[in-house]
MARMI-233066 format. One record per residue (C-alpha): x, y, z; chain; residue in one letter. Coordinates in steps of 0.001 Angstrom, whole numbers. Layout:
N
<xx X yy Y zz Z unit A code A>
...
//
This chain:
198
<xx 166431 yy 108542 zz 150462 unit A code T>
<xx 162972 yy 107942 zz 149000 unit A code V>
<xx 161004 yy 111133 zz 148359 unit A code R>
<xx 157228 yy 110954 zz 148223 unit A code V>
<xx 154636 yy 113636 zz 147394 unit A code F>
<xx 151800 yy 113393 zz 149893 unit A code V>
<xx 149530 yy 116376 zz 149255 unit A code G>
<xx 149084 yy 119970 zz 148222 unit A code D>
<xx 147490 yy 123138 zz 149562 unit A code T>
<xx 146146 yy 125634 zz 147034 unit A code R>
<xx 147126 yy 129246 zz 147770 unit A code S>
<xx 145553 yy 132520 zz 146544 unit A code Q>
<xx 147892 yy 132740 zz 143564 unit A code D>
<xx 147029 yy 129208 zz 142408 unit A code G>
<xx 150252 yy 127653 zz 143591 unit A code S>
<xx 150498 yy 124580 zz 145797 unit A code A>
<xx 152649 yy 123596 zz 148715 unit A code R>
<xx 154489 yy 120357 zz 148052 unit A code Q>
<xx 155369 yy 118273 zz 151112 unit A code L>
<xx 158374 yy 115993 zz 150687 unit A code V>
<xx 159037 yy 113078 zz 153024 unit A code L>
<xx 162134 yy 110927 zz 153336 unit A code Q>
<xx 162844 yy 107473 zz 154694 unit A code D>
<xx 164168 yy 107308 zz 158241 unit A code H>
<xx 165416 yy 104213 zz 160065 unit A code V>
<xx 164921 yy 104055 zz 163825 unit A code E>
<xx 166627 yy 101470 zz 166039 unit A code T>
<xx 164467 yy 100155 zz 168878 unit A code I>
<xx 166239 yy 98281 zz 171674 unit A code T>
<xx 164449 yy 95391 zz 173361 unit A code A>
<xx 163365 yy 95698 zz 176983 unit A code T>
<xx 164820 yy 92587 zz 178603 unit A code I>
<xx 163061 yy 91656 zz 181844 unit A code T>
<xx 164930 yy 88436 zz 182625 unit A code K>
<xx 168049 yy 86636 zz 181476 unit A code V>
<xx 168901 yy 82999 zz 182190 unit A code L>
<xx 172152 yy 81138 zz 181597 unit A code A>
<xx 172434 yy 77862 zz 179718 unit A code S>
<xx 174063 yy 76464 zz 182876 unit A code S>
<xx 175414 yy 77662 zz 186219 unit A code L>
<xx 178973 yy 76738 zz 185229 unit A code N>
<xx 180265 yy 80275 zz 185810 unit A code S>
<xx 182352 yy 82053 zz 188478 unit A code P>
<xx 180237 yy 83645 zz 191211 unit A code A>
<xx 181181 yy 87155 zz 190068 unit A code A>
<xx 180699 yy 86419 zz 186362 unit A code E>
<xx 177128 yy 85180 zz 186123 unit A code M>
<xx 174730 yy 85834 zz 183250 unit A code V>
<xx 173000 yy 88792 zz 184969 unit A code A>
<xx 176091 yy 90835 zz 184133 unit A code N>
<xx 175123 yy 91031 zz 180447 unit A code V>
<xx 172278 yy 93428 zz 181273 unit A code V>
<xx 173852 yy 95460 zz 184102 unit A code D>
<xx 175033 yy 98273 zz 181829 unit A code G>
<xx 178618 yy 97918 zz 183088 unit A code Q>
<xx 181447 yy 97065 zz 180691 unit A code T>
<xx 183719 yy 96290 zz 183637 unit A code G>
<xx 181753 yy 93108 zz 184348 unit A code T>
<xx 181136 yy 90042 zz 182198 unit A code K>
<xx 179354 yy 86721 zz 181843 unit A code Y>
<xx 181768 yy 83813 zz 181538 unit A code L>
<xx 180671 yy 80237 zz 180971 unit A code N>
<xx 183173 yy 77411 zz 181425 unit A code F>
<xx 181088 yy 75222 zz 179083 unit A code D>
<xx 182371 yy 77298 zz 176173 unit A code G>
<xx 180944 yy 76438 zz 172767 unit A code I>
<xx 177291 yy 75470 zz 173053 unit A code G>
<xx 176642 yy 77634 zz 176091 unit A code S>
<xx 174716 yy 80887 zz 176053 unit A code G>
<xx 171658 yy 82581 zz 177491 unit A code M>
<xx 167917 yy 83088 zz 177196 unit A code V>
<xx 166576 yy 86641 zz 177139 unit A code M>
<xx 162946 yy 87255 zz 178078 unit A code K>
<xx 161419 yy 90416 zz 176603 unit A code L>
<xx 158753 yy 92594 zz 178162 unit A code E>
<xx 156444 yy 91534 zz 175351 unit A code H>
<xx 156726 yy 89487 zz 172171 unit A code A>
<xx 158412 yy 91344 zz 169322 unit A code D>
<xx 160206 yy 90543 zz 166083 unit A code A>
<xx 163805 yy 91364 zz 166927 unit A code M>
<xx 166227 yy 91524 zz 164000 unit A code T>
<xx 169532 yy 92551 zz 165546 unit A code G>
<xx 172063 yy 91568 zz 168206 unit A code L>
<xx 174530 yy 93846 zz 169994 unit A code S>
<xx 177450 yy 92499 zz 171998 unit A code L>
<xx 180150 yy 94267 zz 174018 unit A code T>
<xx 183414 yy 92886 zz 175443 unit A code T>
<xx 184700 yy 93679 zz 178914 unit A code R>
<xx 187105 yy 96591 zz 179254 unit A code T>
<xx 189400 yy 95140 zz 181921 unit A code N>
<xx 190674 yy 91863 zz 180506 unit A code D>
<xx 192808 yy 90926 zz 177514 unit A code D>
<xx 191455 yy 87499 zz 176548 unit A code I>
<xx 189953 yy 88179 zz 173145 unit A code W>
<xx 190190 yy 84464 zz 172246 unit A code A>
<xx 187133 yy 83707 zz 174406 unit A code W>
<xx 184930 yy 86195 zz 172592 unit A code D>
<xx 182017 yy 84586 zz 170720 unit A code P>
<xx 182814 yy 84363 zz 167014 unit A code K>
<xx 179484 yy 82982 zz 165819 unit A code T>
<xx 176091 yy 82493 zz 167436 unit A code V>
<xx 172776 yy 80798 zz 166799 unit A code A>
<xx 169513 yy 82550 zz 167656 unit A code I>
<xx 166234 yy 80835 zz 168530 unit A code Y>
<xx 162802 yy 82113 zz 169508 unit A code G>
<xx 159826 yy 80946 zz 171559 unit A code A>
<xx 156683 yy 82327 zz 173148 unit A code N>
<xx 156827 yy 80236 zz 176266 unit A code E>
<xx 159508 yy 79438 zz 178813 unit A code A>
<xx 161399 yy 76392 zz 177516 unit A code L>
<xx 164279 yy 74336 zz 178868 unit A code A>
<xx 167641 yy 75062 zz 177246 unit A code W>
<xx 167681 yy 71818 zz 175250 unit A code A>
<xx 163965 yy 71735 zz 174415 unit A code D>
<xx 163346 yy 70878 zz 170757 unit A code S>
<xx 160417 yy 73317 zz 170613 unit A code A>
<xx 162744 yy 76300 zz 170172 unit A code W>
<xx 162365 yy 77805 zz 166671 unit A code S>
<xx 165669 yy 78424 zz 164913 unit A code L>
<xx 165909 yy 81976 zz 163600 unit A code I>
<xx 169495 yy 81947 zz 162367 unit A code Q>
<xx 172548 yy 79758 zz 162793 unit A code D>
<xx 176182 yy 80677 zz 162180 unit A code G>
<xx 175663 yy 84420 zz 162622 unit A code L>
<xx 179076 yy 86116 zz 162761 unit A code A>
<xx 179329 yy 88507 zz 165723 unit A code T>
<xx 182016 yy 90681 zz 164081 unit A code Q>
<xx 183374 yy 91591 zz 167518 unit A code L>
<xx 186741 yy 93395 zz 167277 unit A code P>
<xx 189639 yy 92038 zz 169347 unit A code N>
<xx 190017 yy 95269 zz 171312 unit A code G>
<xx 188616 yy 95329 zz 174830 unit A code R>
<xx 185462 yy 97298 zz 175551 unit A code G>
<xx 184511 yy 97010 zz 171884 unit A code E>
<xx 180983 yy 96516 zz 170589 unit A code S>
<xx 179382 yy 95082 zz 167481 unit A code S>
<xx 175849 yy 95140 zz 166126 unit A code S>
<xx 174741 yy 92573 zz 163558 unit A code V>
<xx 171377 yy 91953 zz 161963 unit A code T>
<xx 169468 yy 88824 zz 161011 unit A code F>
<xx 166219 yy 88017 zz 159236 unit A code S>
<xx 163200 yy 87464 zz 161477 unit A code N>
<xx 159530 yy 88202 zz 160816 unit A code A>
<xx 158089 yy 86444 zz 163873 unit A code N>
<xx 157397 yy 88020 zz 167254 unit A code A>
<xx 158864 yy 86080 zz 170170 unit A code Y>
<xx 159025 yy 86860 zz 173875 unit A code Q>
<xx 161938 yy 84500 zz 174537 unit A code Y>
<xx 165179 yy 84543 zz 172555 unit A code Y>
<xx 167887 yy 81922 zz 173022 unit A code K>
<xx 171443 yy 82919 zz 172133 unit A code L>
<xx 173875 yy 80020 zz 171670 unit A code V>
<xx 177602 yy 80638 zz 171306 unit A code F>
<xx 178501 yy 78270 zz 168476 unit A code T>
<xx 182173 yy 79209 zz 168141 unit A code D>
<xx 184821 yy 81329 zz 169841 unit A code T>
<xx 187755 yy 83205 zz 168354 unit A code K>
<xx 190211 yy 80673 zz 169759 unit A code G>
<xx 191687 yy 79257 zz 172955 unit A code T>
<xx 193612 yy 80808 zz 175831 unit A code H>
<xx 196025 yy 78724 zz 177923 unit A code Q>
<xx 194420 yy 75630 zz 176448 unit A code G>
<xx 190923 yy 76668 zz 177535 unit A code K>
<xx 188010 yy 77430 zz 175225 unit A code R>
<xx 185638 yy 79254 zz 177535 unit A code Y>
<xx 183262 yy 81967 zz 176291 unit A code V>
<xx 182622 yy 85404 zz 177727 unit A code H>
<xx 180817 yy 88648 zz 176932 unit A code V>
<xx 180197 yy 91831 zz 178910 unit A code S>
<xx 176902 yy 93157 zz 177516 unit A code E>
<xx 174234 yy 91718 zz 175218 unit A code A>
<xx 170979 yy 93055 zz 173869 unit A code T>
<xx 168538 yy 92669 zz 170999 unit A code L>
<xx 167156 yy 95353 zz 168733 unit A code F>
<xx 165066 yy 95922 zz 165636 unit A code K>
<xx 165193 yy 98569 zz 162939 unit A code Q>
<xx 161995 yy 100248 zz 161813 unit A code V>
<xx 161613 yy 102305 zz 158647 unit A code N>
<xx 159720 yy 105514 zz 159294 unit A code L>
<xx 158809 yy 108358 zz 156999 unit A code L>
<xx 160288 yy 111404 zz 158687 unit A code A>
<xx 158824 yy 114792 zz 157816 unit A code D>
<xx 161538 yy 116791 zz 156091 unit A code D>
<xx 160392 yy 120363 zz 156748 unit A code R>
<xx 163324 yy 121805 zz 154837 unit A code L>
<xx 161939 yy 120204 zz 151686 unit A code S>
<xx 158658 yy 122127 zz 151636 unit A code L>
<xx 158350 yy 123776 zz 148239 unit A code Q>
<xx 155846 yy 126049 zz 146542 unit A code M>
<xx 155049 yy 125193 zz 142921 unit A code K>
<xx 152204 yy 126074 zz 140515 unit A code P>
<xx 149418 yy 123528 zz 140894 unit A code I>
<xx 149579 yy 122494 zz 137231 unit A code D>
<xx 153268 yy 121582 zz 137604 unit A code K>
<xx 152915 yy 119520 zz 140737 unit A code L>
<xx 154438 yy 116069 zz 140308 unit A code S>
<xx 156199 yy 113268 zz 142067 unit A code L>
<xx 159902 yy 113869 zz 142796 unit A code I>
//
């Protein structure tokens, strides 16, 4: 917690009110208006739209496995710095969970393999637990505002019955913003000549 003196108010007895503020971190979730798959190589009931349906009983599965993924279009360009993933509750194939991902950004609609995508981070570990219906949130460094984010599944946890598909139930982006939150409980009255930073 960082405490900052921001002002004083002189009272009749010569004392001053000291206002103390503290750091506060707020998480802002991206508004995703469209999501596109890297390919249509998915079962009819397990298409990419499932990652933004808010239901952990559905999932997006891509038979292409490693190298597949999705493009998320935001309502407006923003510098996202976090990724949240959730696994489906009603299956037991943890081996197809994404283990690592690569994240790219763009400010125009690009083809999946277009070289104009800007790499934000490669080899980002998802840290997804093996339990079903589990979620993870990981952060990455990004100072640029993009409207399109490409998420590539670069590795899975393993194989299942000789197959190395990839699946995920929910996916979203977020950013964390540092705010100075007014801590009203920290208001103090001190003589004006003793006022100082704390």
